[in-house]
N, C-alpha and C positions, 0 to 999 in steps of 0.2 A: 707163460706169457698170456695164454688165453684166459686164465683165471684172473690175472690182474686186469686185463681188458674188461672182463665181465663185471668185476667189482667196480671199476670206474664207471662203466655204463649204468650200473645199478644206482650209483650215487647221482649221476646225471638224471636218471629217470625220477629219482626222488625229488630232486630240485624242480624239475619240470612239473611234476605233479603238484608241488607246493604252489607253483605259479598258477596252475589251473584252479587250485582251491581258493586262492585269494584274489582272483580277478575282481570280485565284488569289493575287496578292500582297496585295491589299487596300490600304487607305489608312490613314494614321496617325490615331489617335483624337484628337479635339479635346479641350481642357481646358475646364472649366465657367467661365462668367462672361463679362463683356465687353459694354459698351454704347458705341457710337461714333456720334456725330452724332445722338443722340436716337433711333436705331433699334438695337434689341438684336441683337447678332450671335449667331446660334444655332450656327454651325459654321464651322470653318476646316479645309479638307482640302488636303493636298499629295499629288500623284500623279506618279510617275515610271514609266517603262516597266520599270525593273529596280532591284534593290538592290545589284547588283554590275556593275562595268564592267571590262573588260580592254582593254589597249592594247598595240599592238606597240611595243617599245622604239624611242624616237626619234619616235614618232607621237603623235597626240592621241586622246582619248577623249571622247565626248559622248553625252548622252541628253536627249531632250525631256521636258518636264514642265509641269504647270500647277497653279495653286492656285485653289480654288473657295471663295467666301465666300457663306454663306446665312444667312437669319434663322431664327427658331425654327420657322417653318412650312415651311422648306426652300426659300423663294424666294431667287433669286440677288440679291446686293446690288451695285449699280454704284457706282463712285466711292470705293471703300474702299481706302485705302492700306495695303499689307501690308509689314511689315518682314521681309525675307528675309535670313538669315544662314547662314554656313558655319562649322562648328566641328569640327576645326581648318580653317583656310583653305587647303584643298587645291583647286586649280582656281578657277573663278569662275562667276558667273551672268550669262548674256546674255539680255536681254529680247527677245522676239519683236516686240513693239510698241514701237518706239523713242520713240513719243510718250507713251503712257501709262506705260510702264516698269512700276513696281511698284504701279500703281493698277488696280483691277478694271475690266474693260470691261463692255459691256452684258450679257454673259453671266455676270457675276460672277466672271470669271477673270483671272488674271495668268499669261500664257504665257511660258515661258522655256526656255532650254537650259542644261544644266550642261556645262561644257567644262573639260577638263584636258589640258595638253600635257606629256607625259613626266613626270608627277607621279603618285606612288602613295601610298596610305594609306587610312585610314578617316575619313570625315567625316559630319557630320549636317547636312542641310538643314532649317532651321526657319523656319516661316512663322507670324507672330504679328500679331494685331490686337486692340487692347485687352488684356484678360487671357485671350483665347482664343488657342490656339496648336496647331500640329501639327508633327510632325517626320518626316523620312524618312532612315533610315540608308543610307549608300552607301559601298561598298568599291570603291576604284579600284586595280586590280592590274596589274602588268606581266605579260605573257604568259610562262609558263614553258615553253611548248612552241612549236615552229615550225609555222607553217601549211603544210600540204602540199597542200591543195586547196580551191578555192572553186567552188561549183556553184550554178547558177540554173535553175529549172524553172518552167513555166507550166501552169496547169490546162487550157489549150487553145492550140494553135498556129494555129488558124483560127477566126475568129469571123464569123458572118454575122448582120447586124443588120437589122431592118426599117428602112424609111426613117424618117428624123428621130428615131431612137431611139439611146440610148447603151447599151453593154454593157461587161462587165468580165471580167478573168481573175485568178485567184488566183496570187500570186507566192510561190515558196518558195526561200529561199536557205539553203545549208548550208556550214559551214566545218569542215574536219577536219584533224587532225594526221597525222603520218607513220604512226601506228598505226591510223588510221581512226576515232579517237575524235573526237566533236564538240567544238568549241572554244566554250565558253559566254561570254556577257556581252561579246561583241565587236561594236562598231559598225562596219558595213561600208558602203561607198559604193555606192549604187544609182542608176542613171540610165536614162532611156528616150529614144529618138530621136523619139518622138511620144506622143500620148495624155496621160494624167495619172496620176501615181503618188501614192499615199498614203505619207507618210514611213515608213521602215523602222525598227523597234525593234531593240535589240541582240539577239544570238543567245540562245536559251534554253539550258537545261541540256544538250540534245542537240546544240547547235551550229546550230540552225535559227532562222530568222527569216522571218516571213510578212507579206504586205501585199496590197493590191489595186492592179491597173492598170486604168484606165478608158479606153475608146476615145475619149471626148471628141468624139464626132461626126466623127471622122476615119477615113479609109480608106487602105489600102495596107499595105506591109510596115514593121514597126517593130522596132527592136532594143532589148532591155533588157540592160544590162551591169552587172555587180557586180565590185568589186575590194576587195582587202584585202592589205596586206603585200607588195605587188609582184605578187600573183597576181590573175587576173581570169577571168571566164567570161561568156558571153553567150548569149542565145537570141532567136529572132525569133517574131513573131506576124503573121498576115495577117488584115486586117479588110476585109470586103467587104459592101456593102449588098445585101440580098436583092432579086432581080429580081421575084419573084412572091411574093405573100402566101399563106402556107399556111393562115392563119386570122387571127383577131383576138382581142386581149386588151384589154379596156377596164376602167378603174378608175373608181369613183365612191365618194362618202362621204356619210354622213348629215349631216355638217357639216364645214366647212373651218376652223372656229375651235374650238380647245380651250384649256384653261388648264394651266399648269405647277403642278398642285395634287395631286401624288402619285397621279395617274391617277384622280382622282375624276371629272373630266369626260372623256368618251371620244367618239371618232368611229368609227362603224361603217364599215369599208372593205369594198367589194364589188368583186370582180374577176369579169368575165363572159367566159368562154372560148367562142368559136364557131369552127367550121371555115370553109373558104373559101366554103361554101355558106350561111353564116350560121345553121348549125344548132348548137344548144347542145351542148357536149361535157361529159357527166357523168363523175364518178369519176376525174378527172385532178387532178394535183398542181400547185398554184400556189405559187411561192416568193415570200415577202414579205420586204422589208427596209426599214429606216429609217436611211439612212446618216448623217444629220446629227444630228437630234434625235428624241426620242420613242421609244416602245416599241411593238413589234408582234410577234405570233406569227410564227415563221419560215415556216410553211406552212399551207395549208388545202386541202381536197378539194372539188372542184366538185360541186354537187348536180344534180338532174335538169334544172334550168334553166340549168346551166353556171355557176352562181354559187358562188364561194368567198368566205366572209365571215370577217372577224376585226376586232378593235378596235385603234385607235391612240390612245395617250395619252402623257403626259409627267409625270415626277416633279417636277423642280425648275426646269429651265432653259427660259425663254421665248425666242422668237425676238428677234433684235436689232431688226429693223424689218420692214415689210411686204415689202420687196424681198428680204430674206434669210429667206424662210419655209422651214419644214421640208417634207420630202416623203417619200412612201412609194413604193417601187418594187415592182412585181409582175412576175414572170417565169414564162414557160412554157418550160422548157428544151428540150423535145423539138422544138418548132417555132421556137425562138429568138425568142419573142415577149416583148415588154416594154412596160410602160406606167408612167407616173408621174403622181402626183397631189400637189399641194402643199397645205400646211396653214399656218395662222397659229397659233402658240402664244403666248398672252398670259400675263402674270403672273397668279397666283392672286388672286382677290378677297380683300380684307381683311375680317376679322370685325369687326363694329361693335357688335353687341348680344349680351350674354350675360346670361341671367336664371336665378338659382338660387332655388328655393323648397322648402319642407318642409311636411309634414303637421302638425308640432308644433315649437315652439321652446323647450320646457321638459321636463326629465326628470331621473330619478335617475341619479347617477353610476354608470357601469358596468353599469346594469340596462336602462334604456330605450334605444330606437333611434328615429331619425327617418328617414322616407322622403323622398329628395331627387329633385327633378325639374330638368332643365336644358333651356333653349331658347336656341339661338344662330342669328344671322342675319348675312349678309354686308351690305356697304355698300349694295348695290342692293336689299336687302330679301329676297333669296332665302335659304331655310334652308340652313344649313351642312351639307355632305355630305362624309363621309369623313375629317373631322378628329377628333382625340381631345379630349375634355374632361378636364382634369387637376384633381382635387379637392385642396384643401389646408385645413388647420386647425391651431390651436395644438396640439391633441392629436389625432393622426390615427388614427381607428378606422373607416375607410371599408371597406365590403365590397369595393369596387374603387377603386384609386387613380386609374384612368383608364378612360374608356369611349368607344367609337366613336359618333360622331354620324351618324345617318341621317335625312335630311329635317329637320334642325334640332334633333333631340332623340335621346336614347338609346333603344334598343330595349326596355330594361327599366329599372326604377328602381334607383337606388343607395341604400345605407343607411349612415347614420352612427350609430355607437354612442356614447352620451354618455360623456365622458371618465371614466376610472377615478379620477382625482384632482381634488380641488378645493382651492383655497387658503383658502377661508373657507366660511361657511354657504351662500353662493350665489356661483357662479362663472360668468362669461360667456365663451363661446368663440366666436370668429369663424370662419365657414366661407366659402370662396370657391371659384370654379371658373374656370379659364383655358382659353380656346379660341384658339389662335393667339396674337395679341398682345393680345387683349381679355380683360379680367378682370371678373367679375361684381361687383356690390355685395356688401358683407359681410353675411352672414346670421348674426345673433347668436342663440346658444343659451344658455339659462340652465340651468346644471348644479347640482343640489342633492345633498347627501350622503344616503346611505341610512341605515337603522336601525342602532343600535348592535350591533356584532358582534365587536369587539375591545377589549381593555383592556390597558393597559401601566402597571404600578405601579412608581414609582421613589421614592426618598427624596432629600432635599436633601443628605444626608451619609450615607456608609456607616458611619461610626463616631461615637458620641457618648459623653461621660462619663456616669456614673451620676447620676441626679437632674436631668438636663437634657432638654429637649424636642427633637423632630425633626420636620421638615416632610415630609408625604407628598403626592405628586402622582399622580393616576390619569388617564391620557390615554385617552379613549374614541374609537374610530374605527368606521367602517362596514366592510363586508366588503372594500372596495377601499382601505382605509387612509386614508380621508378623515376629518377631525375631525368629530364629530357636532355637532348643534345644541345650544343650551343647554337645561338642565333635565333631562338624563338622570340618573336616580338611581343612585348608586354605594354599595354596602354594603362597609364596611371592617371587618376583624377583625385581631387581632394575638395572638401567643403570649405576649407580655409587656406589662405595663402597660395603659394605657387610651388610647383614641383619641377626640379631640374635633374638631369637633362630633359628636354622635351620628349614626350612620347612619340613613337614607340621606343622602348628601351630593350635591347636584345639580351637574352640570357647568355651567361658564360658557360664554360665547360662544366661547371658544377650545377648547371640547371637553374641558376639564380640570376635575376635582374635586380640591379641596385640603383636607387635614386635618392634624392634629398628633398625634404620639405622645408620651405621657409615660410613661417606663418605671418611675418611682418608684425603689425600692431594689433592683429586680431587674436583674441583669447577665447578659450572655451574648448569644447570637444570637437575634434576634427575627424571626419570619416574619410579614410584613404581607401580607394578601390583600385584593384588591379584586374585587367581583363585580358584574356588570350582568345584569339580567333573570333572575337566579338560575341562569344557564347558563354565561356566559362569565366566566372567572376568570383573574387573573394574580397573581403574588406576587413579592416581593422580600425579600431578607435583609439586615439591618443588624446591627451589633454594638454592644451597650451595654457600655462598659468598666467593669470592676470597680474597687474601691478598692485601697488598699495592704494588704499581708499582715497578718493578725490571728491566724490559727491554721494549723497544719500537721498532716496525717495521713499515716501511713505504712502501706501495705498491701503484701502479698507474694502474688504470683500462684501460686507453688508453694512451700509451706513445707517440702517434703522433697526437695530435689535430691539426686541421686546423686553419689558421689565422681567426680572427673574421670576420663575415659578408660576407663570401664567399660561404655560402650555405651548408657547411659541418658541421661536429661535431667539434665545436670550444671550447670544454671543456673536462675535464676529472676529474674523482673523485680521490681525494687523501685520502687514508685510512691509518690511523695510528692505529695499534693494540698494546695495552699496556698489558703486562703480569706481573703476580706477580713472586715471587722467585721460585714457583713450576711450572711455565709455564702455569698457568691458566689465562685466560683473566680477567682483573680487573673488579671491580664492575662498574655499570652504574654511570655516573656523574663525571668521572675523566676528568679534563680539559686538552686539548691538543692545543698547539699554532703552527700554520703553518706559515712559512715565505718563501717568494720568495727571494732567495739569489742572483740569477742572471737570467736575461731573455733578450731577444732581444729587448724588449720595449713594453709597453702597456698591459702587462699581469697583472692579479689580482686574488685574492682568494675571492670567493663568490661575485665578482664584488664590493668589498669594499676597495681594496687596496692590498698592498704587504703583509699584516699581518692580520690573522683572527684566531678565536679559535672555538672549538667545544667540546662537552662532549661525553664521551664514552657511547656506548650502546652495550651490549654483548661484551665488551672489545675493541670495535673499535670506533674511532672518525672519522668523515667523513666531508670533505669540497669539494668544487668544484673549480678547477683551470680553469680560463677563459683566452683564448688566446687574444693577441693584434693583430695588423695589420701587424706585421713583423715576419717572420719565424726565427727560430734559437733555440739553446739549452737553457734549463731551469734547474736551480738547486733549489730544494725544501728542506727545513728543518722542521722537526716536533719535538717538545719538550714537555715534561710533567714534572711536579714538584711534588715531594713527599719527605717527611722526610728531608727537606732542601737540596735536591739534584735535579739537572736538568738532565733528561734523554732525549737525543737528537739522531736523526738519519737524514741522508741526502739522497736524491735521485737525481741523475743527468741523469736519463734515459729518460727524457722528451724532445722532440724536437717538436717545433711548425713548422708545415709544411705549405707550400703555399697552396692556394686554387685551385680550378679547373681552367683550362685555360679560360682566358677572353681576352687575346691579344697575337698576334704573330708578330714577327719582323724578316725579311729576310736579311741576310748579306752574300753575296758571298765574296770569297777571290780572289783578282786579280791575284796573282802570282800562276801559275799552274805548272804542270809537264807534260813533253812530254810522249806520248805513242807511241807504234809501229805504224808506218804509219805517217800520217801528221795530228794528232789530239792532243788536249791538254785537261788535266783534271784540273778542279779547284774545290776547296771545297766550298760548300754552307751551311751556318749555319742558323737555325731558332731558335730564342730566344722566348720561350713561357712563358708568365707571367700571374699571377692571377689578381684579381680585383685591387690590389694595385701595380701591375707590379712586384710583387715578382716572381723570377724564380720558375717555378713549379717543382714538384718532378720528379725524374727519372722515365722512363718507360712510359711516355705519348707518344702515337703514333702520328707521324707527316707524312703527305703525301705531296710529292713534285711533281710538274708538270712543263713542259716547252714545247714550240712548237717542236714537234718531227722532223719537216722538217729542223730545224736549229741546234738543239742540242739534247742531250740525258741525262736524269737523270739515273745514274747507279743503284741507290737504291731508288725507289720511295716511300717506306714505311720504316721509321726508327723511333726510339724512343729517347726521351730526355735522355741525359747522355750516348750516344753511342760513343762519341769521346773523345777528350781531355776534361777532366772533367771541365766543367763550368756549374753551376746549371741552369737547364731549357733549355739547348742547345741541339738541335738535328742536326746531320751533315749528308750530302750526297755529292755525286760527280757529277758535271756537265761536260760532255765531248762534245767538239765541234771541228770541223776540222779547219785547218789554213785558209781555204778559206772564212769562215764566220766571221773572226776577224773583230771587230768594227761594227758588226751587232747588232741590239737591239732585245733582247728576253724578254719575260714576264715569270718571275719565280713566281710560286704560291706555297703556303704552307698552309695546314689546319690540324686541329685536328679532331678526330672522335667524334661521339656521337650526341645526340639530341641538345646539346648546343655547337656545334663545333664552333671554331673561325678560321678565314682565313685571309690571306694577300697576296698581290702580288706586285712585283716591276718590273720596266722596267730597264733592265741591258744591257750595251754595252759590248760585249765580248772583253776582253782585248787582247792586243798584247803580246805575250809571247817570251822572249829572243830575243828582236828586235835588228836589225842592220840597219844602214843607210850609204850609200856611196854617196859622193858629187863629181860630175864631172863638173868643170868649163870649158866651151868651148868658146873661147880658154882659156888657163891658163895664157897667157901673152898678154899684149896689148901695141902697140907702136903707139902713137898718130900721129907720122909723117909718118908712113908707110901706104901703101894702104890697103884697106880691102882685105880679111876678118880679117887680123891680125892688122889692124890699122885704123886710121881715127878718126874723132871727130863727135859726142861723141863715147865713147866706148860702145860696145854691146856684153856682155859676157853672154852666156846661162849657168844658174846654174842648172844642172840636178841632182836630188836626186832619189836614188833607195832604197826602204825599204823592208826588209825580216825579217821573224821570225826565231825562232831557228831551224825550219826544212828547212830553206833556201827557204821558200816559199815567193813569192812576195805578198805583202800585200796592198790591196786597201783600201782606206778610212783613211789612217793614215794622220794626220795633221803634216806637216813639217814646222818648224820655221827657218827662214833665218836671218842671221846677218852678217855685214861686218864692217871692221875697216876703209875702205875708199870707197867713192862712195855711190851711192844710188841704191836701188833694186826696180824694177818695175814689174808690172804684164806682160807688153808687152815689146817687143824689142824696141818699139818706145819710151819707157820711159814716157808713158802718166800717168799711174796709179801706184802710189807707193804701195808696198805690202811687207809684211814680213812673210807671211805663205801661204801654199797651201796644198791641199790634193792629195794623190796619186790616180792614176786611173782617171776615169771620174770625173772631178772636176767641181767646180763652174766656173773656168776660161778656161776650155777647156777639151778636151778628151786626156788623157795620157794613155800610156801603163800601164798594170797592174803593180802595185808596184812603178810607177814612177810619179814624179811631177817636175815642174820647175818654176823658176822666172828668171828675167834678171837684171844684174847689168849694168846700163846705166848711164853714166855721162860724163861731160867734164873736161878738165884738171884743171880748177880753183877749182873744187870740189874734185878732186883727190889729187892734190898737195897743201897742205896747205901753204907750203913755196915756194914763187916764185923763189927762188934760187935753189930749188931742182928739178932735172930733172928725177929722177928715185925713185920709191917708191913701196912698196909691200902692198897688202891688204889681211888681214886674213878673209876669208869667212867661216862661220860655219853654219851647219844645225843640227837640233835636232828634233826627233819625240816628239811631244807634249805629255807631261805626262810620258815620258819615258826618264829619264836623262841618262840612259845607252846607249841609241841609239843616238849617236852624231858623227859627222864627220866634218873635216875642211880642207880647201885647201888655199894655198898662191898664189895670182895672182900678177904678176910683171907688173908695169906700167912704161913706159918711154915716154919722149917727146923731140922732136928736137935733136939738138946737144949739148944741155946744154945751160945754161944761161937764164937770165930772159926774159920772153916774148916768148919763143920758144914753139912750139907745139910738 
């Protein structure tokens, strides 16, 4: 029986060592749920020594593992059948206990080996019970490198043990390739010629694997051998019992019985170290271990009494029976002293009584809180220690969802805030607390809504026809969105129509106040407001539909658009508003047709032509009128059709105006008026045009300039439209004295602004009210008489004098001569024929101011066309060029001889 017990303990030791080795790897998380056999499964864990195995080609790979099943309190569960599967099915599962196989033993475990022979791939080992499961991924890989060396070392090659005691050595195995790199995840074979070995896990990332070898109360030389892939290594250890005692180490405990209750129950372990003279040894180190079950600190220091103290406890796993108890080992390394003390670890007691109470069971939603108290007891009446109380409710607003129990209750009170929401005027919520498997009775809380703090106004329909009614609903809630109690007054108002019943309207049991809107003959959007307590308000918007069209109006946003392309606003909006018989704007979607009835040319609607249509929105239809390149008046017509009737309206208030100045033309008026003194005034006009030479609008400023030493502009700044109305014309007056008549001046005109335009002309100042006088010298000629009144040829000086209306002599006037008989020359010699000359200093000589002359020089044959005529007259006429009113003439009498042919 002792041998069987020791064998079972050795396997437990192996599994616990595996757990220690793979703490870094962890264990797979279990999934929620699962109740089997009337006991709720709290956790399923699957644990292997590695997640990767390598095997030498042609060899096998194996790894030990186990599954632990516990309840919600962490107590192991015996007799639970676990479904173990591989996906994909690489390798197989071999159960360590061939009797129980996949059923948990007294430790709540299923122990197994995963084995695979010359198979590689990724597989997942899954353990499931009920709807609780856990999984462990495992990669089985062939080695890609050749093993070059296998090595084994021991922490000690000689062990001296006191009589009747057991000691151990730490075993380290390493496997390397030809480059000296460790070979990981390889299961190697380890054996010993004596003593007792803990099973070896696969090599780690550095190619190392470690375990313990125990002396097993044996003495002598022992060989430990390791092999892998045809390579092997060995080492020896010598074990001898000490002949003399160097000192003593004795263990004791405050109790030999603890529970597997998450270390709530503990045993104080005391190790007393004395020398061979039984004198206490202070300040020395004692090493503690718990090889099978339980938890203990690794070391402690002896005090002045030679005592080193620590605590021993266990989380989840109880002992299988009294013969397989747990134990604690204490060592003093320097003197090779060792002592052992055994413990019985029993399952944790079950919680049987949980009581939940509160200082109040009624409160306002989301405002009030209740103070909660918990008391819990085990089956034996002892207060629960070290477990957590878990609080739950339909609506969970706990200050803490779980609290640790000490001596059967929490160290501080927990608080539950009454739910934010209620389903009616009073709502009951059940609270409970769970400790272990025990659940308290339900503690019922009555939750009532708070005061009115929110209002939501809605209508039963968002659209109604005119003259029909609409339902209104105001839903009133507290600050946490709960419907209020009945009787809360609501004040309703609307921007259209009337609301009934008159306000205030009380809420019903459902927290709602209901009223009716009657819009009457008013159409459009109506804003309905609801107010509670004069502070909180909400509103909604509905639409009262209008009737069919009855009238139409046309408006223009800009009655003076510019011609297109001149840089200004060359469009305007045409807005046709359609009303029903009650004067309400009609519904959206009523078609309106816009037509240009008359325009100066090039105009369009929406740039599509003379006709286009649009639909009403809020009773109005809108299109865009686009100007052409010509200014002038426009006539627009808008029509809508309903009930077989066309409703039309016209607008003639649109005028397309010219664009800004882009050109300017100067035009003086030659005919002037006399002023006091000897000066004349003439009118100067400037025509200002846009890009298309359209005359610009009135009011454009124009600035005139002229050489001040010659003439004077009386009004140098004028505006278009300031005179006799011609579009785009600006007028001013130019004044000049008679003495500068026929002089050339430069007249300049410009507009203002950054884009000003300008022009200038060269202008000859005109002769005003001219007169001319002709003086033939002499006025008669006798060819037979002596000079100066006779002779051949004749030489008659034709003197002309030019004056203006002020009787001022005018220089520079061109005088044109003509005669009915004879020829006119420049000189008295009759060399150069001429018919015009200028007054004053002229091209042919210097004359007195206002005077000029030519000569009538000819012989009788040219004077007398008939040889039988001896006397004839010649009509000589002078005229100022360009001035037909300035003309004069004289008659010159010619005679020759005494008559008869051939006489001079």
